[in-house]
GUBA-368710 format. One record per atom (N, C-alpha, C): residue in three letters; chain; z, y, x. Coordinates in Angstrom, 3 decimals, always signed. Atoms other than C-alpha are relative to their C-alpha. Example, Ala and Ser with C-alpha at 12.3 -4.5 7.8 and 13.67 -1.06 7.14 Angstrom:
% GUBA-368710
+-----+-------+----------+----------+----------+
| res | chain |        w |        v |        u |
+-----+-------+----------+----------+----------+
| Ala |     A |   +0.000 |   -1.190 |   +0.890 |
| Ala |     A |   +7.800 |   -4.500 |  +12.300 |
| Ala |     A |   +0.000 |   +1.200 |   +0.900 |
| Ser |     A |   -0.060 |   -1.190 |   -0.820 |
| Ser |     A |   +7.140 |   -1.060 |  +13.670 |
| Ser |     A |   +0.730 |   +1.090 |   -0.770 |
+-----+-------+----------+----------+----------+
***
This chain:
% GUBA-368710
+-----+-------+----------+----------+----------+
| res | chain |        w |        v |        u |
+-----+-------+----------+----------+----------+
| Unk |     A |   +1.280 |   -0.417 |   -0.534 |
| Unk |     A |  +32.084 |  +23.853 |  -62.616 |
| Unk |     A |   -0.919 |   +0.370 |   -1.161 |
| Unk |     A |   +0.954 |   -0.447 |   +1.002 |
| Unk |     A |  +29.503 |  +25.731 |  -64.594 |
| Unk |     A |   -1.244 |   -0.879 |   +0.092 |
| Unk |     A |   +1.104 |   +0.951 |   -0.018 |
| Unk |     A |  +26.654 |  +23.440 |  -65.622 |
| Unk |     A |   -1.367 |   +0.673 |   +0.011 |
| Unk |     A |   +1.281 |   -0.704 |   -0.003 |
| Unk |     A |  +23.804 |  +25.827 |  -66.398 |
| Unk |     A |   +0.236 |   +1.469 |   -0.310 |
| Unk |     A |   +0.023 |   -1.397 |   +0.422 |
| Unk |     A |  +23.087 |  +29.496 |  -66.738 |
| Unk |     A |   -1.265 |   +0.146 |   -0.825 |
| Unk |     A |   +1.209 |   -0.121 |   +0.824 |
| Unk |     A |  +20.750 |  +29.764 |  -69.700 |
| Unk |     A |   -0.451 |   +1.449 |   -0.029 |
| Unk |     A |   +0.368 |   -1.403 |   -0.061 |
| Unk |     A |  +19.213 |  +33.016 |  -68.653 |
| Unk |     A |   -1.195 |   +0.273 |   +0.864 |
| Unk |     A |   +1.154 |   -0.518 |   -0.721 |
| Unk |     A |  +16.789 |  +35.037 |  -66.695 |
| Unk |     A |   +0.216 |   -0.091 |   +1.512 |
| Unk |     A |   -0.161 |   -0.060 |   -1.455 |
| Unk |     A |  +16.098 |  +35.151 |  -62.978 |
| Unk |     A |   +0.943 |   +1.130 |   +0.424 |
| Unk |     A |   -0.887 |   -1.114 |   -0.336 |
| Unk |     A |  +17.921 |  +38.494 |  -62.951 |
| Unk |     A |   +1.471 |   -0.387 |   -0.146 |
| Unk |     A |   -1.375 |   +0.444 |   +0.166 |
| Unk |     A |  +21.091 |  +36.839 |  -64.253 |
| Unk |     A |   +0.428 |   -0.904 |   +1.153 |
| Unk |     A |   -0.296 |   +0.811 |   -1.181 |
| Unk |     A |  +20.909 |  +34.284 |  -61.448 |
| Unk |     A |   +0.212 |   +0.905 |   +1.211 |
| Unk |     A |   -0.109 |   -0.908 |   -1.139 |
| Unk |     A |  +20.368 |  +37.083 |  -58.946 |
| Unk |     A |   +1.308 |   +0.785 |   -0.042 |
| Unk |     A |   -1.279 |   -0.705 |   +0.134 |
| Unk |     A |  +23.378 |  +38.970 |  -60.311 |
| Unk |     A |   +1.160 |   -0.895 |   +0.441 |
| Unk |     A |   -1.032 |   +0.949 |   -0.417 |
| Unk |     A |  +25.494 |  +35.854 |  -59.807 |
| Unk |     A |   +0.021 |   -0.133 |   +1.525 |
| Unk |     A |   +0.112 |   +0.114 |   -1.460 |
| Unk |     A |  +24.231 |  +35.498 |  -56.226 |
| Unk |     A |   +0.576 |   +1.244 |   +0.675 |
| Unk |     A |   -0.493 |   -1.252 |   -0.566 |
| Unk |     A |  +25.021 |  +39.156 |  -55.552 |
| Unk |     A |   +1.515 |   +0.148 |   -0.161 |
| Unk |     A |   -1.424 |   -0.146 |   +0.318 |
| Unk |     A |  +28.510 |  +38.875 |  -57.091 |
| Unk |     A |   +0.880 |   -0.998 |   +0.749 |
| Unk |     A |   -0.811 |   +1.074 |   -0.595 |
| Unk |     A |  +29.755 |  +35.571 |  -55.620 |
| Unk |     A |   -0.227 |   -0.072 |   +1.519 |
| Unk |     A |   +0.127 |   +0.164 |   -1.448 |
| Unk |     A |  +30.429 |  +34.882 |  -51.935 |
| Unk |     A |   -0.908 |   -1.165 |   +0.377 |
| Unk |     A |   +0.797 |   +1.196 |   -0.289 |
| Unk |     A |  +28.754 |  +31.466 |  -52.084 |
| Unk |     A |   -0.494 |   -0.599 |   -1.305 |
| Unk |     A |   +0.624 |   +0.562 |   +1.205 |
| Unk |     A |  +26.331 |  +30.043 |  -54.655 |
| Unk |     A |   -0.952 |   -1.113 |   +0.420 |
| Unk |     A |   +0.945 |   +1.094 |   -0.183 |
| Unk |     A |  +24.479 |  +26.742 |  -54.791 |
| Unk |     A |   -0.731 |   -0.195 |   -1.318 |
| Unk |     A |   +0.815 |   +0.253 |   +1.197 |
| Unk |     A |  +21.619 |  +26.480 |  -57.291 |
| Unk |     A |   -0.670 |   -1.348 |   +0.175 |
| Unk |     A |   +0.579 |   +1.345 |   -0.004 |
| Unk |     A |  +20.550 |  +22.938 |  -58.122 |
| Unk |     A |   -1.116 |   -0.017 |   -1.038 |
| Unk |     A |   +1.164 |   +0.056 |   +0.883 |
| Unk |     A |  +17.028 |  +22.801 |  -59.590 |
| Unk |     A |   -0.333 |   -1.458 |   -0.272 |
| Unk |     A |   +0.222 |   +1.384 |   +0.406 |
| Unk |     A |  +16.300 |  +19.626 |  -61.529 |
| Unk |     A |   -0.821 |   -0.013 |   -1.292 |
| Unk |     A |   +0.436 |   +0.212 |   +1.382 |
| Unk |     A |  +14.680 |  +18.188 |  -64.632 |
| Unk |     A |   +0.405 |   -1.410 |   -0.389 |
| Unk |     A |   -0.530 |   +1.274 |   +0.488 |
| Unk |     A |  +15.762 |  +15.285 |  -66.788 |
| Unk |     A |   -0.992 |   -1.157 |   +0.111 |
| Unk |     A |   +0.982 |   +1.059 |   -0.207 |
| Unk |     A |  +12.544 |  +13.340 |  -66.090 |
| Unk |     A |   -0.073 |   -0.426 |   +1.466 |
| Unk |     A |   -0.008 |   +0.239 |   -1.443 |
| Unk |     A |  +13.351 |  +13.205 |  -62.377 |
| Unk |     A |   +1.181 |   -0.911 |   +0.335 |
| Unk |     A |   -1.068 |   +0.966 |   -0.299 |
| Unk |     A |  +15.314 |  +10.061 |  -61.458 |
| Unk |     A |   +0.832 |   +0.406 |   +1.219 |
| Unk |     A |   -0.828 |   -0.441 |   -1.129 |
| Unk |     A |  +16.348 |  +11.349 |  -58.002 |
| Unk |     A |   +0.915 |   +1.178 |   -0.364 |
| Unk |     A |   -0.820 |   -1.143 |   +0.434 |
| Unk |     A |  +17.598 |  +14.557 |  -59.652 |
| Unk |     A |   +1.266 |   -0.482 |   -0.699 |
| Unk |     A |   -1.130 |   +0.489 |   +0.787 |
| Unk |     A |  +19.824 |  +12.623 |  -62.017 |
| Unk |     A |   +0.984 |   -0.802 |   +0.849 |
| Unk |     A |   -0.916 |   +0.787 |   -0.839 |
| Unk |     A |  +21.233 |  +10.284 |  -59.353 |
| Unk |     A |   +0.688 |   +0.859 |   +1.061 |
| Unk |     A |   -0.566 |   -0.855 |   -1.041 |
| Unk |     A |  +21.829 |  +13.031 |  -56.777 |
| Unk |     A |   +1.013 |   +1.005 |   -0.551 |
| Unk |     A |   -0.838 |   -1.072 |   +0.556 |
| Unk |     A |  +23.456 |  +15.583 |  -59.096 |
| Unk |     A |   +1.497 |   -0.304 |   +0.034 |
| Unk |     A |   -1.447 |   +0.226 |   -0.055 |
| Unk |     A |  +26.879 |  +13.888 |  -59.477 |
| Unk |     A |   +0.548 |   -0.031 |   +1.428 |
| Unk |     A |   -0.437 |   +0.035 |   -1.394 |
| Unk |     A |  +27.053 |  +13.377 |  -55.703 |
| Unk |     A |   +0.166 |   +1.412 |   +0.555 |
| Unk |     A |   -0.092 |   -1.392 |   -0.452 |
| Unk |     A |  +26.379 |  +17.056 |  -55.040 |
| Unk |     A |   +1.172 |   +0.689 |   -0.689 |
| Unk |     A |   -1.134 |   -0.588 |   +0.730 |
| Unk |     A |  +28.856 |  +18.092 |  -57.751 |
| Unk |     A |   +1.321 |   -0.454 |   +0.604 |
| Unk |     A |   -1.231 |   +0.516 |   -0.610 |
| Unk |     A |  +31.541 |  +15.835 |  -56.229 |
| Unk |     A |   +0.238 |   +0.626 |   +1.379 |
| Unk |     A |   -0.122 |   -0.609 |   -1.322 |
| Unk |     A |  +30.842 |  +17.201 |  -52.747 |
| Unk |     A |   +0.530 |   +1.429 |   -0.104 |
| Unk |     A |   -0.420 |   -1.393 |   +0.166 |
| Unk |     A |  +31.196 |  +20.806 |  -53.902 |
| Unk |     A |   +1.432 |   +0.063 |   -0.527 |
| Unk |     A |   -1.351 |   -0.006 |   +0.581 |
| Unk |     A |  +34.282 |  +20.079 |  -56.020 |
| Unk |     A |   +1.056 |   -0.410 |   +1.024 |
| Unk |     A |   -0.988 |   +0.566 |   -0.914 |
| Unk |     A |  +36.041 |  +18.075 |  -53.285 |
| Unk |     A |   +0.142 |   +0.764 |   +1.316 |
| Unk |     A |   -0.045 |   -0.582 |   -1.344 |
| Unk |     A |  +35.100 |  +19.796 |  -50.020 |
| Unk |     A |   -0.244 |   +1.502 |   +0.051 |
| Unk |     A |   +0.394 |   -1.408 |   -0.042 |
| Unk |     A |  +33.750 |  +23.240 |  -50.930 |
| Unk |     A |   +0.235 |   +0.677 |   -1.358 |
| Unk |     A |   -0.281 |   -0.466 |   +1.365 |
| Unk |     A |  +35.503 |  +24.400 |  -54.106 |
| Unk |     A |   -0.268 |   +1.485 |   -0.247 |
| Unk |     A |   +0.256 |   -1.435 |   +0.200 |
| Unk |     A |  +34.832 |  +28.099 |  -53.514 |
| Unk |     A |   -1.482 |   +0.309 |   -0.169 |
| Unk |     A |   +1.430 |   -0.187 |   +0.279 |
| Unk |     A |  +31.080 |  +27.585 |  -53.834 |
| Unk |     A |   -0.198 |   -0.085 |   -1.499 |
| Unk |     A |   +0.349 |   -0.011 |   +1.422 |
| Unk |     A |  +29.845 |  +28.480 |  -57.298 |
| Unk |     A |   -1.304 |   -0.788 |   -0.136 |
| Unk |     A |   +1.194 |   +0.822 |   +0.186 |
| Unk |     A |  +27.428 |  +25.679 |  -58.212 |
| Unk |     A |   -0.496 |   +0.145 |   -1.416 |
| Unk |     A |   +0.631 |   -0.108 |   +1.309 |
| Unk |     A |  +25.010 |  +26.198 |  -61.061 |
| Unk |     A |   -1.266 |   -0.852 |   -0.008 |
| Unk |     A |   +1.184 |   +0.831 |   +0.166 |
| Unk |     A |  +22.207 |  +24.051 |  -62.410 |
| Unk |     A |   -1.084 |   +0.789 |   -0.709 |
| Unk |     A |   +1.129 |   -0.617 |   +0.681 |
| Unk |     A |  +18.758 |  +25.167 |  -63.453 |
| Unk |     A |   -1.027 |   -1.082 |   -0.320 |
| Unk |     A |   +0.993 |   +0.969 |   +0.460 |
| Unk |     A |  +16.499 |  +22.911 |  -65.515 |
| Unk |     A |   -1.385 |   +0.617 |   +0.179 |
| Unk |     A |   +1.312 |   -0.557 |   -0.336 |
| Unk |     A |  +13.033 |  +23.539 |  -64.097 |
| Unk |     A |   -0.995 |   -0.057 |   -1.143 |
| Unk |     A |   +0.908 |   +0.078 |   +1.150 |
| Unk |     A |  +11.286 |  +22.432 |  -67.279 |
| Unk |     A |   +0.383 |   +1.010 |   -1.076 |
| Unk |     A |   -0.469 |   -0.930 |   +1.031 |
| Unk |     A |  +13.420 |  +24.544 |  -69.601 |
| Unk |     A |   -0.109 |   +1.453 |   +0.442 |
| Unk |     A |   +0.009 |   -1.371 |   -0.530 |
| Unk |     A |  +13.443 |  +27.610 |  -67.324 |
| Unk |     A |   -0.941 |   +0.116 |   +1.202 |
| Unk |     A |   +0.925 |   -0.048 |   -1.136 |
| Unk |     A |  +10.276 |  +27.595 |  -65.192 |
| Unk |     A |   -0.053 |   +1.362 |   +0.680 |
| Unk |     A |   +0.016 |   -1.333 |   -0.596 |
| Unk |     A |  +10.557 |  +31.346 |  -64.643 |
| Unk |     A |   +1.075 |   +0.145 |   +1.080 |
| Unk |     A |   -1.067 |   -0.034 |   -1.012 |
| Unk |     A |  +13.802 |  +30.808 |  -62.711 |
| Unk |     A |   -0.466 |   -0.747 |   +1.249 |
| Unk |     A |   +0.530 |   +0.771 |   -1.140 |
| Unk |     A |  +12.221 |  +28.129 |  -60.528 |
| Unk |     A |   -1.061 |   +0.799 |   +0.749 |
| Unk |     A |   +1.060 |   -0.796 |   -0.630 |
| Unk |     A |   +9.214 |  +30.369 |  -59.881 |
| Unk |     A |   +0.589 |   +1.163 |   +0.786 |
| Unk |     A |   -0.638 |   -1.142 |   -0.672 |
| Unk |     A |  +11.431 |  +33.338 |  -58.988 |
| Unk |     A |   +0.568 |   -0.400 |   +1.361 |
| Unk |     A |   -0.620 |   +0.460 |   -1.239 |
| Unk |     A |  +13.212 |  +31.299 |  -56.315 |
| Unk |     A |   -0.916 |   -0.889 |   +0.839 |
| Unk |     A |   +0.939 |   +0.814 |   -0.755 |
| Unk |     A |  +10.125 |  +29.367 |  -55.184 |
| Unk |     A |   +0.405 |   -1.460 |   +0.101 |
| Unk |     A |   -0.448 |   +1.398 |   +0.036 |
| Unk |     A |  +11.643 |  +26.013 |  -56.160 |
| Unk |     A |   -1.012 |   -0.795 |   -0.821 |
| Unk |     A |   +1.101 |   +0.639 |   +0.708 |
| Unk |     A |   +8.518 |  +24.039 |  -57.030 |
| Unk |     A |   +0.034 |   -1.518 |   +0.026 |
| Unk |     A |   -0.164 |   +1.450 |   +0.068 |
| Unk |     A |   +9.770 |  +20.491 |  -56.499 |
| Unk |     A |   +1.449 |   -0.285 |   -0.374 |
| Unk |     A |   -1.341 |   +0.384 |   +0.427 |
| Unk |     A |  +12.765 |  +18.644 |  -57.856 |
| Unk |     A |   +0.421 |   -1.283 |   +0.693 |
| Unk |     A |   -1.023 |   -1.034 |   +0.029 |
| Unk |     A |  +15.458 |  +18.259 |  -56.827 |
| Unk |     A |   -0.172 |   +0.987 |   +1.157 |
| Unk |     A |   -0.077 |   -1.015 |   -1.049 |
| Unk |     A |  +15.788 |  +21.487 |  -54.857 |
| Unk |     A |   +1.373 |   +0.645 |   -0.078 |
| Unk |     A |   -1.282 |   -0.692 |   -0.089 |
| Unk |     A |  +19.072 |  +22.971 |  -53.703 |
| Unk |     A |   -0.210 |   +1.226 |   +0.871 |
| Unk |     A |   +0.046 |   -1.223 |   -0.789 |
| Unk |     A |  +19.297 |  +26.564 |  -52.533 |
| Unk |     A |   +1.429 |   +0.509 |   +0.114 |
| Unk |     A |   -1.353 |   -0.441 |   -0.285 |
| Unk |     A |  +22.523 |  +27.692 |  -50.908 |
| Unk |     A |   -0.022 |   +1.443 |   +0.489 |
| Unk |     A |   -0.104 |   -1.410 |   -0.360 |
| Unk |     A |  +23.441 |  +31.373 |  -50.670 |
| Unk |     A |   +1.408 |   +0.294 |   +0.498 |
| Unk |     A |   -1.268 |   -0.527 |   -0.494 |
| Unk |     A |  +26.205 |  +32.897 |  -48.568 |
| Unk |     A |   -0.163 |   +1.507 |   +0.128 |
| Unk |     A |   +0.043 |   -1.458 |   -0.097 |
| Unk |     A |  +26.934 |  +36.605 |  -48.931 |
| Unk |     A |   -1.264 |   +0.612 |   -0.564 |
| Unk |     A |   +1.191 |   -0.537 |   +0.651 |
| Unk |     A |  +23.930 |  +37.139 |  -51.189 |
| Unk |     A |   -1.313 |   -0.336 |   +0.674 |
| Unk |     A |   +1.229 |   +0.346 |   -0.726 |
| Unk |     A |  +21.445 |  +35.712 |  -48.690 |
| Unk |     A |   -0.211 |   -1.501 |   -0.004 |
| Unk |     A |   +0.311 |   +1.431 |   -0.054 |
| Unk |     A |  +19.665 |  +32.407 |  -48.732 |
| Unk |     A |   +0.333 |   -0.523 |   +1.387 |
| Unk |     A |   -0.415 |   +0.614 |   -1.250 |
| Unk |     A |  +21.229 |  +30.218 |  -46.083 |
| Unk |     A |   -0.764 |   -1.295 |   +0.277 |
| Unk |     A |   +0.634 |   +1.311 |   -0.176 |
| Unk |     A |  +19.665 |  +26.816 |  -46.665 |
| Unk |     A |   -0.710 |   -0.418 |   -1.272 |
| Unk |     A |   +0.782 |   +0.534 |   +1.106 |
| Unk |     A |  +17.074 |  +25.153 |  -48.875 |
| Unk |     A |   -0.332 |   -1.445 |   +0.334 |
| Unk |     A |   +0.291 |   +1.419 |   -0.166 |
| Unk |     A |  +16.751 |  +21.392 |  -49.308 |
| Unk |     A |   -0.782 |   -0.470 |   -1.222 |
| Unk |     A |   +0.799 |   +0.527 |   +1.110 |
| Unk |     A |  +14.177 |  +19.562 |  -51.417 |
| Unk |     A |   -0.242 |   -1.484 |   +0.172 |
| Unk |     A |   +0.353 |   +1.415 |   +0.120 |
| Unk |     A |  +13.418 |  +16.017 |  -52.485 |
| Unk |     A |   +1.026 |   -0.941 |   +0.624 |
| Unk |     A |   -0.864 |   +1.002 |   -0.625 |
| Unk |     A |  +15.153 |  +13.720 |  -49.967 |
| Unk |     A |   +1.191 |   +0.703 |   +0.642 |
| Unk |     A |   -1.171 |   -0.749 |   -0.425 |
| Unk |     A |  +18.663 |  +15.096 |  -49.561 |
| Unk |     A |   +1.117 |   -0.978 |   +0.349 |
| Unk |     A |   -1.102 |   +0.831 |   -0.477 |
| Unk |     A |  +21.394 |  +13.417 |  -47.521 |
| Unk |     A |   +1.309 |   +0.745 |   -0.261 |
| Unk |     A |   -1.283 |   -0.627 |   +0.302 |
| Unk |     A |  +24.899 |  +14.157 |  -48.802 |
| Unk |     A |   +0.806 |   +0.264 |   +1.283 |
| Unk |     A |   -0.724 |   -0.311 |   -1.238 |
| Unk |     A |  +26.555 |  +13.772 |  -45.349 |
| Unk |     A |   -0.632 |   +1.154 |   +0.792 |
| Unk |     A |   +0.678 |   -1.077 |   -0.714 |
| Unk |     A |  +23.922 |  +16.038 |  -43.798 |
| Unk |     A |   +0.195 |   +1.337 |   -0.721 |
| Unk |     A |   -0.246 |   -1.224 |   +0.778 |
| Unk |     A |  +24.340 |  +18.578 |  -46.623 |
| Unk |     A |   +1.411 |   +0.509 |   +0.264 |
| Unk |     A |   -1.385 |   -0.392 |   -0.273 |
| Unk |     A |  +28.116 |  +18.578 |  -46.072 |
| Unk |     A |   +0.123 |   +0.628 |   +1.385 |
| Unk |     A |   -0.045 |   -0.520 |   -1.364 |
| Unk |     A |  +27.636 |  +19.147 |  -42.357 |
| Unk |     A |   -0.656 |   +1.385 |   +0.077 |
| Unk |     A |   +0.698 |   -1.281 |   +0.031 |
| Unk |     A |  +25.215 |  +22.013 |  -43.048 |
| Unk |     A |   +0.880 |   +1.102 |   -0.593 |
| Unk |     A |   -0.816 |   -0.982 |   +0.715 |
| Unk |     A |  +27.669 |  +23.748 |  -45.380 |
| Unk |     A |   +1.297 |   +0.311 |   +0.743 |
| Unk |     A |   -1.365 |   -0.091 |   -0.513 |
| Unk |     A |  +30.888 |  +23.178 |  -43.430 |
| Unk |     A |   +0.280 |   +1.220 |   +0.878 |
| Unk |     A |   -0.292 |   -1.098 |   -0.938 |
| Unk |     A |  +30.655 |  +25.731 |  -40.612 |
| Unk |     A |   -0.045 |   +1.373 |   -0.669 |
| Unk |     A |   -0.003 |   -1.330 |   +0.631 |
| Unk |     A |  +29.520 |  +28.813 |  -42.594 |
| Unk |     A |   +1.059 |   +0.126 |   -1.098 |
| Unk |     A |   -1.025 |   -0.012 |   +1.049 |
| Unk |     A |  +31.858 |  +27.874 |  -45.448 |
| Unk |     A |   +1.377 |   +0.296 |   +0.610 |
| Unk |     A |   -1.287 |   -0.218 |   -0.654 |
| Unk |     A |  +34.854 |  +27.684 |  -43.103 |
| Unk |     A |   +0.109 |   +1.402 |   +0.591 |
| Unk |     A |   -0.017 |   -1.352 |   -0.544 |
| Unk |     A |  +33.900 |  +30.950 |  -41.432 |
| Unk |     A |   +0.216 |   +1.037 |   -1.096 |
| Unk |     A |   -0.091 |   -0.960 |   +1.093 |
| Unk |     A |  +33.580 |  +32.738 |  -44.747 |
| Unk |     A |   +1.349 |   -0.055 |   -0.718 |
| Unk |     A |   -1.187 |   +0.151 |   +0.826 |
| Unk |     A |  +36.643 |  +31.324 |  -46.489 |
| Unk |     A |   +1.285 |   -0.318 |   +0.761 |
| Unk |     A |   -1.249 |   +0.257 |   -0.722 |
| Unk |     A |  +39.143 |  +30.722 |  -43.672 |
| Unk |     A |   +0.896 |   +1.222 |   -0.088 |
| Unk |     A |   -0.911 |   -1.143 |   +0.148 |
| Unk |     A |  +42.250 |  +32.828 |  -44.042 |
| Unk |     A |   +0.721 |   +0.319 |   +1.271 |
+-----+-------+----------+----------+----------+
***
């Protein structure tokens, strides 16, 4: 899994346009919930939804990326399917509920 994209909002947008499914995880290292939630989200994506491209964006290091996507609180997860924003979750995020939210569109998109 790619950990960060040290770049511009345009580079993030290019990734969203190129990949079928992208999850951007906005965080900062001074945010305790961000640090405790991140490994759980990474494990969920790796185990159940491996075709989702998950990338991290440090909101303190790259505030222009957060501003571009309107992610003004941490943690914020934005999920894109087919280049369009599908779901946005902020602050209090339930891993089982997140998995349930992702499952149906993921299966529709990636079922063979």
